[in-house]
C-alpha positions in Angstrom: -44.4 8.8 34.6 -43.4 11.0 37.6 -44.0 10.1 41.2 -46.3 7.3 42.2 -48.7 6.9 39.3 -51.7 6.1 41.4 -55.1 7.7 40.7 -55.3 11.2 42.2 -58.3 13.4 42.8 -57.6 17.1 43.0 -59.7 20.1 44.2 -58.6 23.2 42.4 -59.6 26.8 43.2 -58.3 29.4 40.8 -59.1 33.0 41.8 -58.4 36.1 39.7 -58.9 39.5 41.1 -59.0 42.7 38.9 -58.8 45.9 40.9 -59.5 49.1 39.0 -58.2 52.6 39.6 -61.8 53.9 39.6 -65.2 52.9 38.4 -65.7 50.5 35.5 -68.9 50.9 33.6 -69.0 47.6 31.8 -66.8 44.6 31.0 -67.1 41.7 28.6 -65.1 38.5 29.5 -64.3 34.9 28.6 -62.8 32.4 31.1 -61.0 29.2 30.0 -60.5 27.7 33.4 -62.6 24.6 33.3 -60.7 21.3 33.2 -61.6 18.8 30.4 -62.9 15.3 30.7 -60.7 13.0 28.7 -59.9 9.3 28.7 -57.3 10.0 31.4 -59.1 12.6 33.6 -62.7 13.2 34.7 -64.0 16.6 35.7 -66.4 15.5 38.5 -67.5 19.0 39.4 -66.7 22.4 37.9 -68.1 25.9 38.4 -67.2 29.5 37.6 -68.4 32.3 39.9 -68.1 36.0 39.3 -68.4 39.0 41.6 -70.2 41.3 40.9 -72.9 38.8 40.0 -73.1 38.3 36.2 -75.1 36.2 33.9 -73.0 33.3 32.6 -73.1 31.5 29.3 -71.1 28.5 28.3 -69.9 27.1 25.0 -67.1 25.0 23.4 -64.7 26.9 21.2 -63.0 25.8 18.0 -60.2 24.0 20.0 -62.5 22.1 22.2 -62.1 24.3 25.2 -64.9 24.9 27.7 -65.5 28.6 27.7 -67.5 30.6 30.3 -68.6 34.0 28.9 -70.0 36.8 31.1 -70.7 40.5 30.9 -71.0 43.0 33.8 -73.0 46.1 33.2 -73.1 47.5 36.7 -70.6 50.0 37.9 -67.8 48.3 39.9 -64.3 48.8 41.2 -63.2 45.2 41.4 -64.0 42.0 39.6 -63.3 38.6 41.1 -63.5 35.4 39.0 -63.3 32.1 40.9 -63.1 28.8 39.0 -63.5 25.7 41.2 -63.1 22.1 40.1 -62.8 18.6 41.4 -60.9 16.4 38.9 -59.9 12.8 39.0 -56.7 11.9 37.1 -55.7 8.4 36.2 -52.9 8.1 33.6 -51.8 4.5 33.7 -48.6 3.6 31.9 -49.4 3.2 28.3 -48.1 0.3 26.2 -45.3 1.3 23.9 -46.5 2.2 20.5 -44.7 2.1 17.3 -43.0 5.4 16.7 -44.0 7.1 13.4 -41.3 7.4 10.7 -40.1 10.8 9.5 -41.4 9.9 6.1 -44.9 9.3 7.4 -44.9 12.5 9.5 -44.2 14.4 6.2 -46.9 12.6 4.3 -50.0 14.4 3.0 -52.2 12.4 5.4 -50.4 13.9 8.5 -50.1 17.3 6.9 -53.9 17.4 6.3 -54.8 16.2 9.8 -52.3 18.2 11.8 -51.5 21.3 9.7 -52.6 23.7 12.6 -50.1 22.0 14.9 -47.3 22.0 12.3 -47.6 25.7 11.5 -45.7 28.3 13.5 -47.6 31.1 15.1 -46.4 34.6 16.0 -45.5 33.3 19.5 -43.6 30.2 18.3 -41.5 31.5 15.3 -38.1 29.9 15.9 -35.6 32.4 17.4 -32.7 33.5 15.3 -29.0 32.9 16.1 -28.6 29.2 15.5 -31.8 27.9 17.2 -33.1 26.1 14.1 -29.6 24.7 13.2 -29.2 23.3 16.7 -32.6 21.7 16.6 -31.8 19.9 13.4 -28.4 18.8 14.9 -30.2 17.4 17.9 -32.6 15.4 15.7 -29.8 13.8 13.6 -29.9 10.0 13.9 -33.0 10.1 16.2 -36.5 8.9 15.5 -39.3 11.6 16.1 -39.9 10.6 19.7 -36.2 10.7 20.7 -35.8 14.0 18.7 -38.7 15.5 20.7 -37.2 14.5 24.0 -33.8 15.9 23.0 -35.3 19.2 22.0 -37.3 19.6 25.2 -34.3 18.7 27.4 -32.1 21.2 25.5 -34.7 24.0 25.9 -34.8 23.3 29.6 -31.0 23.3 29.9 -30.8 26.6 28.0 -33.6 28.6 29.5 -33.8 29.3 33.3 -37.2 29.2 35.0 -37.6 32.6 36.5 -41.0 33.7 37.7 -41.9 37.2 36.4 -39.1 37.1 33.8 -41.6 37.5 31.0 -45.1 38.8 30.5 -48.1 36.9 29.1 -47.4 38.4 25.6 -43.8 37.1 25.3 -42.8 35.2 22.2 -40.4 32.3 21.9 -37.8 34.6 20.4 -38.0 37.1 23.3 -37.7 34.4 26.0 -34.8 32.8 24.1 -32.9 36.1 23.8 -32.9 36.6 27.6 -32.6 32.8 28.3 -35.2 33.0 31.0 -38.9 32.6 31.3 -41.8 30.7 32.8 -43.6 27.5 31.8 -45.5 29.1 28.8 -42.1 30.3 27.4 -40.5 26.9 27.6 -43.6 25.4 26.0 -43.5 27.9 23.1 -39.8 27.2 22.6 -40.4 23.5 22.5 -43.2 24.0 20.1 -41.0 26.1 17.9 -38.3 23.4 17.8 -40.7 20.5 17.2 -42.7 22.2 14.5 -39.4 23.2 12.8 -38.6 19.4 12.6 -42.1 18.6 11.2 -43.4 17.0 14.4 -47.0 18.1 15.1 -47.1 19.7 18.6 -49.7 21.6 20.5 -49.8 23.8 23.6 -51.5 22.5 26.7 -52.7 24.7 29.5 -53.8 23.4 32.9 -52.7 23.0 36.5 -49.8 21.2 38.2 -49.8 20.0 41.9 -46.3 21.3 42.9 -45.5 18.5 45.3 -44.0 15.3 43.8 -45.7 13.3 46.6 -48.9 15.2 47.3 -50.3 14.6 50.8 -54.0 14.0 51.2 -56.2 16.9 52.3 -53.4 19.4 52.5 -54.0 22.6 50.5 -51.0 24.0 48.8 -50.3 27.0 46.6 -50.5 25.6 43.1 -50.1 27.3 39.8 -51.4 27.6 36.3 -49.1 25.5 34.2 -48.3 24.9 30.5 -46.8 22.0 28.7 -47.0 20.4 25.3 -48.3 17.3 23.4 -46.3 16.0 20.5 -47.4 13.5 17.9 -45.1 10.6 17.1 -47.8 8.2 16.0 -49.9 9.0 19.1 -50.2 12.2 21.1 -47.7 12.2 24.0 -47.8 14.8 26.8 -44.4 16.2 27.9 -43.6 19.0 30.5 -40.6 21.0 29.2 -40.3 23.0 32.4 -39.6 19.9 34.4 -38.5 17.7 31.5 -40.9 14.9 32.5 -43.9 13.1 31.0 -47.2 14.4 32.3 -48.5 12.4 35.2 -51.4 12.4 37.6 -50.3 15.8 39.1 -51.1 17.5 35.8 -54.7 18.6 35.1 -55.6 19.5 31.5 -57.7 22.6 30.8 -57.1 23.3 27.1 -55.1 22.3 24.0 -54.4 24.6 21.1 -51.7 26.3 19.0 -50.2 28.5 21.7 -51.1 30.6 24.8 -53.1 33.1 22.8 -55.7 30.5 22.1 -56.2 29.4 25.7 -55.5 32.3 28.0 -57.4 31.7 31.2 -59.2 35.0 31.4 -59.5 37.7 28.8 -61.9 40.5 28.0 -62.4 44.2 27.4 -63.8 46.9 29.7 -64.7 50.6 29.8 -62.8 52.3 32.6 -59.4 53.1 34.2 -56.3 51.0 34.4 -56.3 47.9 36.6 -54.0 45.5 38.5 -54.5 41.7 38.3 -53.8 39.2 41.0 -54.2 35.4 40.5 -54.1 32.7 43.1 -54.4 28.9 42.7 -55.0 26.5 45.6 -54.7 22.8 45.0 -55.7 20.0 47.4 -55.2 16.3 46.7 -58.4 14.7 48.2 -57.9 11.1 47.0 
């Protein structure tokens, strides 16, 4: 685990502002910005607020993500979506579990249970030019856990973290070609490599407190973040961008196949073009 793995409680405010080049007549939206409650984190308070005022409905999607849906039918020039949450995270060091064998990971039992996390998507198709061959070389002589760590470390070594280097629609092949990207790109590349090896792996979206030793009651500019879980007998969270296991600075919002399944805010509208500005503020309060 990274840093001091003591229980942490975070207040997170994620604000997304759409500014339109004229009047919008109507918009239809879905927000996936509400942290989950899991055995290792508890969402103590969550809310999504929208301006202009909209009627909200909530549901759980296929992947177990909490979705807030809303429509706006009044003429507007700007839409502001604010997701606020208070989340307690406590990931104690887990006892070592027996690592699954390659043979078992390739069994019908695992294939039936995890086929969706073994199948490449349009975003995670392995890049050409030796990527697949290198992944198999890295896994030679390693058990699935060690192979996963090697692949994640290699991806981090090969791809520079450069904010703005890619857009939200980038694929693993595109970020690999330019050897730069952001957290979602490194996650997609790690998924591509692990799935190629037959290790079930899923995309995780959430938030990360950027300070390794967060001070109490100090608001900082945080960020939406992405990492992966891989299955080696149990699901294990790993952050390819920082090449560390997830810890109490990580807050989980959603888990699925890739970014397309869990994008924080998406929708359609009738009107002119827009610009989008997103801001995340994180405060450790306990």
